[in-house]
N, C-alpha and C positions, 0 to 999 in steps of 0.2 A: 435634517440629517443629509450628509453628502451621498450623491448618487452611488447606488451598488453596481459597479462595473462588472460586466461578465467577459469582456474581451480587453486584453492588455493593449491592443492598437488604440482602442477609445481613450484609455488612460494617457498613453503617450500623446496623442493628439490634443487632448484638453491641457495637459502639461505644457505642450508646445505653445498652444494659443493663449495660455495664461489664465484659462477659465477655472483652474483649479490648481492646488500646489500639493506637494508631498505631505506637508504638514497636515493639510486640510484632509487629505485621504486617510492619514493615520488616525486623526480624531474621529473620523467616521467609523473606522474598524473598532477603535477602542470603545465607542459608544454602543456599537452593536454587541461586543463582548460583553458589556456590562448588562445590556438589555437581555442577553439570552444566558445569564449565569445558570439558569435552571437546567440547561442541557449539559451542564458539566465537562466543557470540551477543553478549556486551558487549565493545566495545573499551575502555570506561572505566566504572568503577562509582563513583558518588558516595556510598559508604558513610557517611562522617562527616557529610556535609551532609544526607543523607536521615535519619539518625538525629536530628540536631539539629532539623531541620523537624518530624519526627514527635513529639519531645519538646516543642516549642513548642505544637504542636495539641492534644497532650494536656493541657498546662497551661491552655489556653484552655478546653478542654472542662471541666475541672475547675472552673474559676472561673465557669463559666456564660456565658462570652462567645460571641458569634455566630461560627459558621463557615461556610465556603463550602460549595457543593453537592458539592464533590469530596474534602472532607476525609476522609482515611483511603484514598483511591485512590492506589495506587502505579504510576506509569507510567514507561515507558521511551521514550526519543526515538531515532528513526532518525538515523544520523550523516550527515543533510542538513539538519537544523534548527538554527538558531543559538540558542544560549542563552549570554547575556553572561557572560563571565568563565570559560567552558568552552571546551575544544578542539572543533573540528569539522573533520573530515577528509574527509567524502564517500566514505569507503572508499579514499582515494587517497594515494599517497606525495607527491604535489604540494603537498598542504596540510599536510605535517608541521610541527608546531609552532605552527599557526595558532590563535589564540584569537578567539572571537566577540566582537565589539564591541558587539553589541545582541542583544535576545531577539525571536525570531519572534512575530509577533502571535498565532499559534495557541497557542504555548507560553505566552506570557504570560497568555492568558486561562484557561489551566489552572491556572497559578500563583495568579491572582487568585481563583480558586475553591478554593484550598487543596489542589491536588494535590501529590503528592510526587514528584519526579523522581529515580529511582533510579540512572540511568545512560544511557550512549549505545550504540546498538545497531549492529552490523555490517551492512553492506549491499553490493550490488554497487557497484562504483566509479562515482560520479556518477548512481547509480540506473539503470545501464545493464546490464540483465540479467534472466534468468529462472529463475536457479538459485542466486544468491548464490556463485558460483564465481569471480566477476570481482573480488571485494575483494582490495585490496593486503594485507589482514590474514588471508587464508585463508578457505576456504569456512565457511559455517555449515551444520551438520548437523541433520537432522531427528531430532526426539526420539522419534518412533515407530519409527525405524530409522536409527541414525547412518551407516549406509552411503550413505544416500540424502540428496538435495539438500532444502533448506528452501523452495526457491521463491524468486523473486526479483522486484523488488531488495529488497523489505522483509522479506528472510529472517529476519534476526536479530530483527526486531520480532515476527513470527509465532511463531517458536520460544519466544521469551520468555514469551508468553502461554500457549503449548501446555504448556511445562514448569513453569509456575508460578513464573517468575522475576521477574514483576511481574504486576499485575493486568491492566493494559491497555498498548498501544503506540500511539504515533503515527507512521505511516508516510507515504509519498508514492506517488502512483499516476498514472504517465505512460502506460502501455499494459496496466495489469493489476497493477501491482507491490504494491498492498495485497491485491487479491482473490485472485491466483493463489497467493502463499505462504499466504494464509488457508486455501485449499482443500487445499493440500498437507499442512498442520499441523492441520487439523480445528478451526479457529476461525472466527469471523465477522469479515469486512472489509468496511468500507463506503467506496465511493467517491462523494463527493457530486457534485452539478452543478457544472461549471465555474464557478468565480467565486463559489462559495457560501461558500468559505473563503480568506481573504487568504493570498496566497503570500508576504508580506513576511517575509524571514529564511529562506526556503526556498532552498537552493542549486539554481540552476535547471539543468534538464536540457534540456527543451523547453517553452518558456513558455506555448505555447496548448494544451498538453495536460497540464501538471502539476497535480495536485490533492493536498491534504493530506487524510489519511482516517485513521480510528480502526481498531484491531483489539482485540477482546475475545472473550469467550466467548459473548456473547448479542447479538442485535440491539438490544435495550433499552439495554444499557451503551454500545454504539456510538452509538445515538441521543442518549444523555445527552452523550457527548463531543462529537459534532457540533454539538449545540444550543448548547454552551458556545463552541466554536471559531468558529462561523459569524457572518456578518454584516458590515456596512460596515467599512471600514478606510480612513483617509485615506492610508495609505502604498501602497496597491495600487489603481490606477486601474481594474483589470479586475474588481474584486470587486463582487458585485451589492448593490444597495440594498434588495432585497426583505426584508420582514420574516421574521424567523427563526420557524419554526412551533415548537410544542411536539411534537416528533416522536413521543415516547412516547404521546402522547394521541390521536394519529391513529387513524381508524377507518376500515374498508372499507365501501363501500356494502352496505345491507342490503336495499335495495328491488329489487335486480337481481343476477343472478349476475355474477361478474367474468368479463371477456373476457381470456383469457391466450393469447397466441401462444408457440409453442415452435419453436426453430430444428430444422427437419428434419434438417439435417446432425448436430446433437447426438445424435440417437437412431438415425440410419440409416447415417452415414458409416462406412466401414469404417476410416477414419483414427481413430476413436475408439475406445478400448478397450472391449471388450464389457462388462466390469464397470461402466464408467461409463454406457454406454448403458442398461444394465439398471436401475441405480439411478435414472437420470434419468427413465426410463420409469415406474418405480414411483411416482415423484412426480407424474408427469402423470396416472396412473390415480387417485392418491388425490384430486387436485384435481377430476377429473371426478366421482368418487364424491361429493365435498362439493358438487356441484351447479353447479360453474362451467364455463364454456364454455372449452375447451382445444382449439386448433387448430394444425396444423402450417403453418409458413410458411418460405419460402425468400428469402433475400437475393440478388437478382440480381448484386449487386456484392461479393458475400462473397470472391470471389478477388482483388478489388482492396484489401482491407481492409489486409492486412499490408504490400504494396507502397507503398500511400499512406502508411500510418503510419511506416514506415522512411525513406521519402524526407523526409518533412517533419520528423521528429523528429531525423534525423542533421543536416539543414540547420540546424535551431534549435540543436542542440547545437554545431555547428561555430562558430556566432556566439556563444553564451553562454560556450563555454570559452575563447575567445580571451583573456579577462581573466587566465587562469592562465598567465602568461608568464615567472615568476621574476624580475620586477621589483619588484613592489609587496609581495608576501607569498608564503609557501610556499617550496617547493624551488627553489633555484638552482644550476645546475651550476657546477662549478669547472673552471679550466684552460682558459677560453674565450679566443677570439682578438678578437671583436668582438661588438656587440649582436646581430646576426643568429644568430651562432654560440651565443650564450647563449640565445636564444629556442629554438632547435632542441635543443639539448642538454637544456636545462632540461625541455622538454615531452616529449622522447623518454624521459628518465630518470624523470620525475615521472608521466606517464600510463601505464597498463597496456595491453596489446594490444587489448582490446575498445574502450576509449575512443579509442584512437589510430585504429582501424579506422573507427569511426563518425565521428570529426572528418574523417578523409579522405573518406569517402562524402558527408558533408554538403557539404564544401568544393566536391567535384566537382559536386554537384547545383546548387549556387549559382554556379558559374562561368559566365563569360559565354557561352561555347559552348553549355552545356547547360541554362541556367536555365529556357528555355522548355520544353524537352523533358522535363525531370524535375520541377523544382519547381513551375512554373506548371501543369503538367498534373496534378500530385498535389493542388494546392489545388482545382482544378476537379473532380477525381473526389471530393475530400472533400466538397465542396458537394453532389454528386449522391448521396453516401452519406448525408449529412444529410436530404436531401430524401426519400429512400426511407424513412429511419427515421421521419421526421415523418408520412409517409403511413400507414406501419404503425400508429402510435400514434393515428391518427384511428379505426382500427377496433378497437384493442386497449387494455387497460389496462396490461398487463405483457408483456415479453418473457423467456421462460424458456430457459436452456440449461445444460449443463455448464459449470462455471467453467473446466475444463482438459480436454484430450482423453486425458490418462492419469494415473494416480496419480505420486506424486514418483518420479523416476527416480535411477538410481545416480550417484553423484559421478563425473565424468568421462565419463559416457556419450554426452553430446551436446556436449562442448566441442571435439570433433575432435582430442583428445590420445590417444584410444584408437585403434588401428588399425580402420579401417572406420567410424568415427564420422562422421556427416554434420552439420556444423555448423549447417546450415539447419533441422535438426530442432528446435533449440533455439528458434528464432523462432516455429515453430508451436505452441509451448507457450501462446502469447498469442492463438491464433486467435479465441477466443471472448470474450476481455476487451478487445481494443482498440477494437471499435466504439463502446463507452461514451465512450473518450477522443476518438476521431475526431470524434464528434458533439457531445461535452460533457454527455451524458446521466448521471444518478446510476445506480449499480448496486451490488448487495451479493452477497457470497459467503456462504452458510451451510453448514454441516456436512451432508453427506447420507449418513452411513454410512461404512463402511470396507470394504476388499477383505479376501479371506480371509486375507491376510498381515498385516491390521491396519493398512494403509495408508489414511488419510483420503481421502474423496471430497467434492468441493465442488458446490454448486448455485447458479448465478447467476440473478439477477432484475434486470431493467432496467426503469425508469419514465421518463416524460417529465420535462423540467426541473424542478426544485424540488418534485418529488414524492417527497422522502426519506421523509416521514411515512408515505406509502402502501406504500413498499417495506418499511419497518420493520414495519408492521401485517401485511403479507402474510408476511414473513419469520417473524413470531411464530406465526402461524396454521400455517405449514407445519411448523415445528419442534415 
C-alpha cells in the first residue's frame, strides 16, 4: 500500500521526483477506505471520478503543463458542503435523493487549485452533535479505539485524516465541530475567523456561528487550505473583504516574549479529566521555559457560554431548517390528509431525534411569549462575552485551553440511551470550544499527546480576529 503521508510538502516532493503519482496516491486512499469500512466514515466514495482526475493531473505533469497548488492533495468533504452533481444529505434522511445544484465556494476554490475530492464524509445530522452519533447513517467510530466516538459533528472528516483515508478534510465548525473531533482523533483542526471563508454552499445550521474549516495532520497544511478557501465572495454578504494573508509565512514577534493566557478552569477544574489537565499543564510549563509570559485567567461569563450558544443556535436552526418541508426537495411523507399533515409527517419522519429537539427548543425561544426572556437575553449576553474576550486580548496575544474536558468517550455513554447516562454531559464536551464561535474568533486544535490507553488529547489556541497566521505560527512552535 502506498506511503501514508502526513505532510503535503512530502507529497509534492515525491510527485516532482517521479517516485509517486496522483493515481498511485488515490489508489492508496481508496484501499484504506475499503480497509476501514467498519469505522463508517464515508457515506459516498467517488472512486472512478477521483481516479480520472488523478490520471488527468498526472498527464498534465508529464506534459509539463502548470498545475494548481493542491495538485496531489486528496480531500474529503463533510456531508454539509454542496458539490454540483453529487448527493448531499447533511447526515439526514430528509435529504435522501437530493443532488447538489451548485458547488460551495470553498470547495470550488480547492478544485480550482487541482485538489482531488475522494468522497463525502459522515457527520452528525445537520451538524448538530458532539459525537457523530446523531447521523441517520450510523455513528463514526474512532480509529484509535472503535468502541469510542469520533467527536462531532465533523467526526467522519477527522477519522478520515486520522486513519489515512484521505490527506485532508473540509469540515464545518458551529460550536467546535472541527476542533473537538480533531482533538479526539489526534489531528489538527482550524476554525477561522467568522466571515473569513464564504458560507455559500454550506448547508446552514446556525448562520451567525457556522464556519468552514480544514482538518489535516499539521498546522501548515490547514493553513494552506485556509489560504486557498478564504477571501471575498459575491455570493456571501457576511464574508470579509480583508486581504488573505500567507498564513504559513507568518512569524511570531521576536522583540518580546509572547503573552499567553490560559483558562484556569482548563487545568484546575475537577470537571476536566486529570490526564487532560496534566497534558495541558506540561504545555504551559514548556511555554514558560521558552521565555513566554503565561498567566491564568478566569472568564466571569464562562457559565453562560453554553446556555447562550444553545439558545441562539437552536433559534437559528429553527429558522434555517424550516425550508426542509417535504414540498420542494427531499423526503415527503405518504398517505397524508392535507398540506399541514404533510409538513408534520415529512419533518417527523425525515429529521432525527436530536434535530427535532433543537428545532423545538429554538421555536420555543423565538415564540412571542418567550422571545425577550430567551433570545433577546442571549443576544445581550453574547455581546457581553464578546466584550470580555476583547478586553482579554488587549492584554494577551493568545488564549490557551484544553480542546475538550475528556478524551473520546464510549459510544452510547452520553446519549441518554444507556441507563444512568446524563444527556447534558454531551453538551459539556463543547465547553472550551464554543467561545470562539460565540465571539467569532479564530481557534486551532493541535495534538497534545495521548492517554495511557492511546486516546488522543487536544490543545486549543485562540487569537484575535484575522490572526490565523499567528495561530499557525504558535501551533508550529508548540508542536
